[in-house]
SETIKOL-14207 format. One record per residue (C-alpha): x, y, z. Coordinates in steps of 0.02 Angstrom, whole numbers, plus 50000, padded with zeros to 5 digits. Example, Ala and Ser with C-alpha at 12.3 -4.5 7.8 and 13.67 -1.06 7.14 Angstrom:
// residues 2
506154977550390
506844994750357
This chain:
// residues 916
526175704454834
525745693054676
524785705454538
523865696454429
524515698154237
523505703754112
523255691053948
524315699553813
525125694453654
527175691953615
528025691153477
529685682453450
530805683653320
532265673253339
531375661453228
529495667653185
528505660153322
526805667253423
526645664253606
525045666153670
524885668753865
523225662753954
522415677154083
523525673654240
524875666154168
526595671454208
527735677354090
529685676454136
530925686654063
532615679853983
533495666954095
535145669554197
535875659354313
535405660154512
536635665154628
536735650854758
538155651354916
538465636555033
537565646855169
535765644455065
535765626955091
535085618255224
535455598855271
533945589455327
534895573655345
536315564755474
537365560855330
538275570355210
538635588755144
537385595155023
538455612455008
539575603354890
537965602454755
538425622054758
540155625054806
541025625554626
539805635954528
541195646454440
541865627954365
540125622754353
540175637154195
538355640254114
537605623054050
535995629353987
537165641053858
538415625853811
539835631053904
539635619854067
541205613054150
541555599554265
541685598754441
542235586154573
541545586854737
539855577054748
538555577454898
539135559454952
538275550455119
539085535155147
539535520755094
537965511155197
536435508255118
535605513555274
536245530555268
535045536855121
534105545555054
534865559255095
533805577555081
534145594055088
533475611355027
534035626754966
533305645655031
533475658754872
532965670155001
531505675654875
530285670154756
530945665454590
530215660054428
531085642354407
531505637254221
532855625454198
533745613354332
535535607054269
536195592054352
538015586254333
538145566554338
539885558954368
539555541354378
537815535654339
537055528254449
535725530154588
534255540854550
534015561554589
532415570454657
531845588654651
530475596754718
529745615254736
528635622254900
529245624655043
529515614955206
528455601255257
527515605655093
528285599654925
527735595354774
528935584054657
529515592154498
530565580454426
531645562054461
533165559754348
533815542654351
535645547854339
535815538154165
537255549554111
539105548454128
540245564554167
538615574154083
537585590254121
535735581954144
534515596454103
532735598954175
531595612054115
530225616754244
528945631054274
528775635354439
528805652254564
529635646254740
530695650554872
531335634254913
532025619454808
532105601954909
533555589754828
533365569954872
534805560154833
533715542254843
535325531454837
537175533354801
537305541154669
538605555954606
537845572154588
539285584454589
538475602254566
536785607654512
536665625154428
534725634854439
534115644554298
532565659754313
532235675854375
531675684154524
529565683754556
529565702254600
528215707454489
527625724754528
527335722554692
528895735354760
527965742454934
528945732255077
528045731755245
528165746655374
529505742855504
528955738655684
529195753255806
528435744655967
529335730356017
529345724856191
530405713956310
529355709156436
529485695156592
531135684856575
531625667256650
533435659756658
533135655656453
531835663456396
531045681556346
529485685356293
529055698156162
527325708456113
527225719655948
526255727355837
526055717755685
526435727455528
525545726455359
525935720355174
526275737355101
526715749755242
525435749955373
524025740355271
523685722255212
524395705255273
526255703155272
527085686555239
528255681755389
529345689455543
531105687855573
531415691755755
533335689355794
534355692955959
536075694956024
537305699656160
537495715656063
536495731556019
535735725355849
535985738755704
535755734755517
537595732055480
537655718155627
535775711255563
536565698855471
537615690255607
536385691255757
535345675255804
533695670155715
532395663955827
531475648255788
529455646555790
528995663555785
527185666355767
526295667055571
526175685155513
524345692355551
523475708955484
524095724555511
523785733455672
523475713955745
524515712455932
525845697555921
526995687956038
528065676756042
529225670356186
531215666256111
532035651756199
533505644356225
534475657656312
535915656556442
535595663356594
536175677956689
536115687356497
535905704556445
535115699156267
534525713856102
532975707356003
532455713955834
531495711655709
531085712255496
529515709455424
529465700755258
528025700955117
527925685354991
529215693854856
529815698154976
530175715155005
531005716955195
530595728955311
531885742055392
532575736655551
531195736855696
531575749055855
533015736655976
532175728056146
533425723656286
533125711656440
534025702756555
533815682956594
533715676556770
534975666856852
535105647856835
534525636056946
535285619357010
537075614857022
538305613156880
538825593656852
538545576256774
536845574356713
535625561256803
534985552856634
533875539656661
533115525456549
531445535856546
532015549356455
532545540056310
531565540256139
532135527956030
531855532655838
532735517255760
531405505655845
532895490455869
533975488656050
533865499856192
534795517456190
534645518556360
536255507056365
537015523656347
536975528356513
536565513856610
538445510456690
538605528056737
539565520456920
540745512456805
540835527356687
541565539656845
541815555556796
542755559456644
542795576756638
543955578056817
545025564556763
544235548356846
543205541156692
543015521256721
543035507956571
541045505056544
540615489656409
538875487556389
538215497656232
536595500156114
536625485556015
536065490955851
535935474555771
536145470355601
534665475855506
534935490855402
533285494155403
533625502055608
535415510655554
536005522055606
535355521255761
534705538255827
533815543555986
533265559156091
533645560056269
532395572856353
532875579556511
531295586156565
531845604556552
533145615756500
534895613956536
536435623856501
537685609656429
539465612256457
540405596456415
539915579056332
540905563556352
540975548756250
541725531156281
542395525856121
542835506856140
543325502555953
544065519055876
542765516255719
541305524355655
540595542955686
539395548655831
538195563855796
537635573455920
536375587955904
535275597356015
533925609955997
532045608255915
531545591955867
531395592155695
532205604955659
534065599855760
535775611055767
537245599055753
538455602255893
539965589755858
540335575755735
541395562055845
542475552855728
542815540155847
544645537955840
545095532956001
545045515556088
544645511956253
544615531556291
543315543656325
543235557856201
542895574456270
541765589356178
541645606556259
539745614156219
538995631056249
537015629056221
535475628556310
534345612556268
533145600556338
533295588656171
534855579756144
534775568555985
536175556455963
536495547155793
537735532055806
538435525455646
538405506955643
540155504955647
540355514855815
540445506355972
540115517956136
539395509056280
539615523756367
539145541356367
539235556556505
538455573556519
538685589356592
537715602256635
536815614256752
534815612256755
533775626356722
532235623356758
531105608256865
530735593856765
528665590856764
528165576856874
527605560256743
525565561256736
524635550856844
523655536856770
521735540456735
520835524656711
519705521456550
517925513956561
518205496556499
517225487856360
515885474256407
516935456956359
515535452556214
516405471556120
518025464756167
518185445356111
518735448255922
519315435755772
520265439555619
519295434655468
518675438455282
517315441755190
516995425555143
516925418855279
515125410955354
513995422255467
513585407255594
515445404655626
516005424955638
514515424555782
515815417855908
516435434555927
515705451055951
517185459955839
517755455255665
519335460555603
519125459355411
520575459855293
520305471255192
521495473655020
521515490954959
521525481054764
519795475654781
518955491554832
520195500654663
520265487854510
520915471354596
522465471354444
523785459254484
524955455454480
526115468354539
528065472654484
527455484454347
526275497454380
524555492554314
523685502954184
521925500254157
521135508954297
521355526554303
521935528454483
522065545554570
521225558254573
519865549654467
519675535254565
517975524054490
517885513654687
516855498454681
516205491454823
514295483954792
514835474254685
516935475254719
518305474254609
518845459254715
518205440654723
517975440054548
516675454254542
515575445254697
516155452354833
514615465854912
515505474455059
513705483855080
512875466255114
514305460155217
514535476555346
512565478155360
512415460155403
514005459855527
513185475855604
511365465955611
512005449955701
512735465055828
514525464555790
515755477255763
516595475955608
518155483055572
519025483855393
521035481455419
521385493355270
522905486855223
524305484255052
524525495554917
523775495154728
524695489754557
524295505154484
525205514254613
526745504154666
527775491554614
527845480054780
525985473554836
526285480055017
527655493654989
527175511655060
525855517954962
526845532454894
526545534654679
527995527154599
529385537654523
528655553054617
530215555754723
528995559454847
529755561055035
528985546355143
529045559555299
527815572155227
525985566755267
525615573855072
526735560955006
525065547655038
523695557654972
523175541654855
523085531855019
522215546455124
520925548654975
520155530154998
520245530955170
518955545955157
517995535755020
517655519355144
517145528555291
516025541855158
515105524755127
515125516155265
515045527755401
513895538455502
513955552355414
513335558355243
514385566955116
514035579354953
513765567054818
514895575054724
516375570054842
516005549954777
517035542154676
516285528154623
516085517054458
514915518454322
513455505254397
513855508354578
512425513954726
513045531454742
512745527454932
513675538255086
513135537355274
512835518655276
513235519655450
513835500155441
515605503855500
516305513955652
518255507655653
519535505055525
521255499855534
522575508555454
523805495855382
524535479655442
526205477655536
526775491555447
528425489555542
528745471055471
530625468555450
530645455755331
530165463055188
531485478155150
531335494855155
529965498755014
528785491755137
529515495855290
528965510555393
529995518855527
529015528455666
529045543855605
528625536555399
527105530255476
526585545855588
526405554255407
525295542455345
524295539655502
524085560155478
523595559055320
522235545655335
521585550755491
521055570055451
522325574755271
523615580955400
522305592255510
521475596455339
522895605955245
522825591655112
520765595255066
519325591655111
519095574055047
520695565655123
520725554255291
519075547355369
518645562055483
518385571655341
517075560255295
516415556555445
516975563155617
516185550455717
517165537155627
518735528455761
520505522155665
521565511055742
523615510455702
524135497755615
524555481655706
526265482655763
527305466655721
528595472755866
527395474356009
528485488256092
528035503956134
529415511456062
528695514855898
526955521655981
528165534156083
528895539755941
527235543955850
526685551956001
528395562556021
528075569755802
526185571755837
526745583155978
527855591955871
526945590455692
525175590355754
525195601355910
524965584756015
523635576855927
523985558555911
523265553855724
522295537655774
521135531455917
521755515955959
523385507255997
523775488955907
525115477855929
525185459155871
525925446156002
525835427056004
526515421156173
528025406756106
529585402956168
530495401655973
529945384855951
528065381856014
526685389756101
526715393956285
525215398056391
524675416556418
525215416756595
526965408856574
527155423656447
526535437256561
525435441956443
524385452656561
525875462456613
526615464456436
524765471656390
524615482656542
526255490356502
525375497156351
523745503356449
524975511056564
525625522956439
523805526356349
523085530256533
524645540156564
525055548756402
523505546656274
521845546456366
520505542356277
521335531756144
520865511956136
522385499456154
521915483556054
522985467456014
522155460555841
523285447755833
523875433055960
523295414255938
524035396655933
524245385155784
523715366255824
524985358555669
526385352955810
527455357755681
527355375155695
528655386255811
526735393855885
526005377855924
524745372856070
525245357956124
524795341256182
524905341556373
524795321756443
523065317056396
522465333156347
522695336956147
523175351056074
521595357256004
521055358256176
522435367156244
522515378656098
520655382156168
521145384056343
522535396556327
521365406656191
520155410356331
521645413756453
522065425456329
520555435456306
520485435956515
522085443056521
521775455256378
520295460456496
521165463056664
522865472556561
521355483856525
521395481056328
519605484656234
519685475156085
520805458056089
520715448355902
521275431255897
522105427955704
520945419655654
519385411355635
519995397855494
521345387755463
522435388955298
523005371655303
522895362055430
524395350455381
525605363655353
526945367155489
527125385255447
526565396255582
524685405955581
524425391555462
523315381455576
522815393155707
520975394555678
519475391455784
518925382955631
519665371055495
520055377755346
518935382855181
519135366155099
518715355255231
517105363855247
517565377555398
517085364955547
517165368955702
518655365055834
518455362956012
519265381256037
517725386855920
516545381656060
517535388056213
517725404556135
515835404656094
515535400056263
516485415056350
515605427356236
513965421156283
514325419156452
515215437956498
514065445456374
513605461956452
514805461656576
516595470856615
517995467256684
518145468956893
519625464056952
520555448457005
520235438557160
521625433657277
521355414457289
522515410757434
523175394657322
524605396557174
523815386157069
522015393757078
521735412656982
520235421257006
519475433656893
517815445556927
516735453256797
514955462656838
513635466956719
513765485356641
511915487556702
511415477356859
512255468257035
512555450056932
514145445956875
515085429956874
516825421756931
518085414256815
519195403056906
520415391056828
522535384756847
523465397056776
524995381756731
525115369556601
525425351456674
523495347756686
523345353856884
521895352556970
521255358557121
519665348757176
518415353257297
519095373057311
518035384657424
517735401257325
517275415157439
515905426357358
516065447157353
514485450757387
512625445957437
512335433057305
510945420857355
510805411257198
512305405657100
512885391656942
514345385656876
514625383256675
515855372656613
516575374656435
516055357656329
516595354356131
514995354256035
513975365156153
514195386656116
513305389656298
514285376756404
513695364656530
512885374056672
512255367256839
511965373157001
512835378457164
512515379357353
512985392857434
513565390557617
514435404657727
514575413357557
515645402557479
515445388757328
516195373757310
516995370557143
518425358557064
519525370756977
520715363356823
521815371956669
520095375456572
519205391056653
517545387256741
516435401856764
515285405156926
513865415556897
513035425857032
511435440157051
512435449257152
514355454557137
515195469657221
């Protein structure tokens, strides 16, 4: 264990000098070159071989002492920019006091980051801009670490690294005690459960640092310990005398295994070998053969195309193992955008399989394919196929037990099909049954996108406002981007301004804004979007400190953004925090727990493919940021990071996805299963979708908007129960040049069509089980601009006075007539030109039928007899009308439990005093 160093005085005589060390400061011995072997290097990337950074240590010489050599073999990830960045780390086997890191820069291009810490928790040491040419670049450091992480940002050439330092053993030379009661208990076909009593840090006392559990098919001894397989996922070390249990997975059926363990402290001093336990796994179940891989087994990690195309021609593929392989033709289209390349997908077989063979159909003889197995995010490479065959099957023998397979496809490869052989070692669990969620009342579902400078009387059209809120407005509002701004202190000495803010020329008061919305019965959800100019070069770049070299896959990389999310929730949430935790500029009201905001949306269209790599988040990068912003990655980032640490009652919506597929949501769920123990770091799934055919808007029915949204709610009901589902952008332009415009239909103007289709879109969202739907947006930008979304407002632009369009009155009527009611189901009409949705009061028996023609051709059905589902004795109809926020009401006569109405493409409300 670490022993405190007392203060002392050191005199050095090389050049007369005096060095005074403060209490607790480490004193390092003379530095020496640390021996690093290829076996110590762990590759975290799919490309390149980072062991080449340490393969020429003799040729590298001793650069710190002026005798550096000229190594020649670089860490190279390939020519495609999509292969980068590359990551790897070095496990030195024990803690070292690092003093210098030398990099051999052979080409003066790219950049190279070095960090210290531990896997999953890194701290940047330095960034080398690689501006030398055939030179050694020196980087003095002062850190104690066992692990060193390296990151090649782009295609630079670093041929070798030399590390200098001394072992950090200190005065602790006592090893943990050896375990003497390791026992092998219950065994399955691929697993054995172990139990033991934990040893101490120093002999039999204290808490050690870690356990190392190993297994082999031969009896384990001190002599063969190093060759035994190390288990993964050992339990955290506990105090001496604590009972520990651990299940070793990934074993082969019908096999006798031997198990042993060693315990280490933080130096690390390592215990002697434990006693050796043994157990035999049970026989496998199932029959060896071709594995049936279905589309539902795939997880698309790349976010583009359909990886299930790799197994969509299994009949045509035949049985290549037994010589009857066919010639499939349809493969996974990876597209041309390097953001999505290389293609990466996971196949979840649902249970462990003993894999025996893997066949790949190579149709072009180019590129490469990697196949990995094991635990997700800690994969083991099984093989790399160089894809040198042309229209033929490539065979790969395997002997591995796994539930998960990862396949990585280089963009130059073409593989129409794969065939996998093996034996099932268990039975996959059945998919979970959907659990219906409580639906919102319509006034809380109906939302708009708006800004702080929109008038409150116009925003009352909705019960929910998605407020665009740039981070800059709260912290500096320094423009332009392109260079790192000065003039604002930034993290950790933030000076937030809310009332008034930095934004709007210092004239916006968000305290007043949010309290005004709440008083009007409107739920506010600020969408906290884009970065700050004191942090990043691009306005909407991922919020990672420029030049820090932080890994976007780690939650800790987003500490500045997580800090701001905490400050927002601390001020506007329902829970007051200690004043000392507030980071406010001088003169700001030191307010907390104002209880005016419940929802916070984390970013906007983070998957946008149009702006380049710096703003684009892949699913795992966004999951990392969301984990930081939600609860400080489950509290590991301190008590002032993430909204939940400020207000446990707050809810966070994921940023609305521009590409509204389930792939990204499934990948975030997958990440959460392995990185957060299954806790998904947001409270609402969120997408954007505009009903269009590419050149014009189409009706929500023609787009099957209800079906698209129902796919999301069904997934939520099965796999993310308790979460909400939002569509936070949809809508139609009225400028006829826009690719998402609402067209005029005969004598129906584009303004009337926009109004009808927006109301019908809200109805589709309600029927699909969506919780919140926000049209884009309250106001036009410019009605004369044909750019998409410039004329999609419910009211005209600020420049023209924000005058209501027909759509503002229709949406307002929808809200007013269905306030307090929930969707209650679709009623069969018996007529293909008539659609009927039912809504019922959340507190009584009254309700409404909404009836319309789901066409786009000015269809009418006059004299339609609407059957009433209930015992209503009073009914009225409400027609939406331009200039009226409540619609035009008239009474209806009930005869034989029916009312007669005229149906058109404009939804009509039939209100009754009783509905089933």
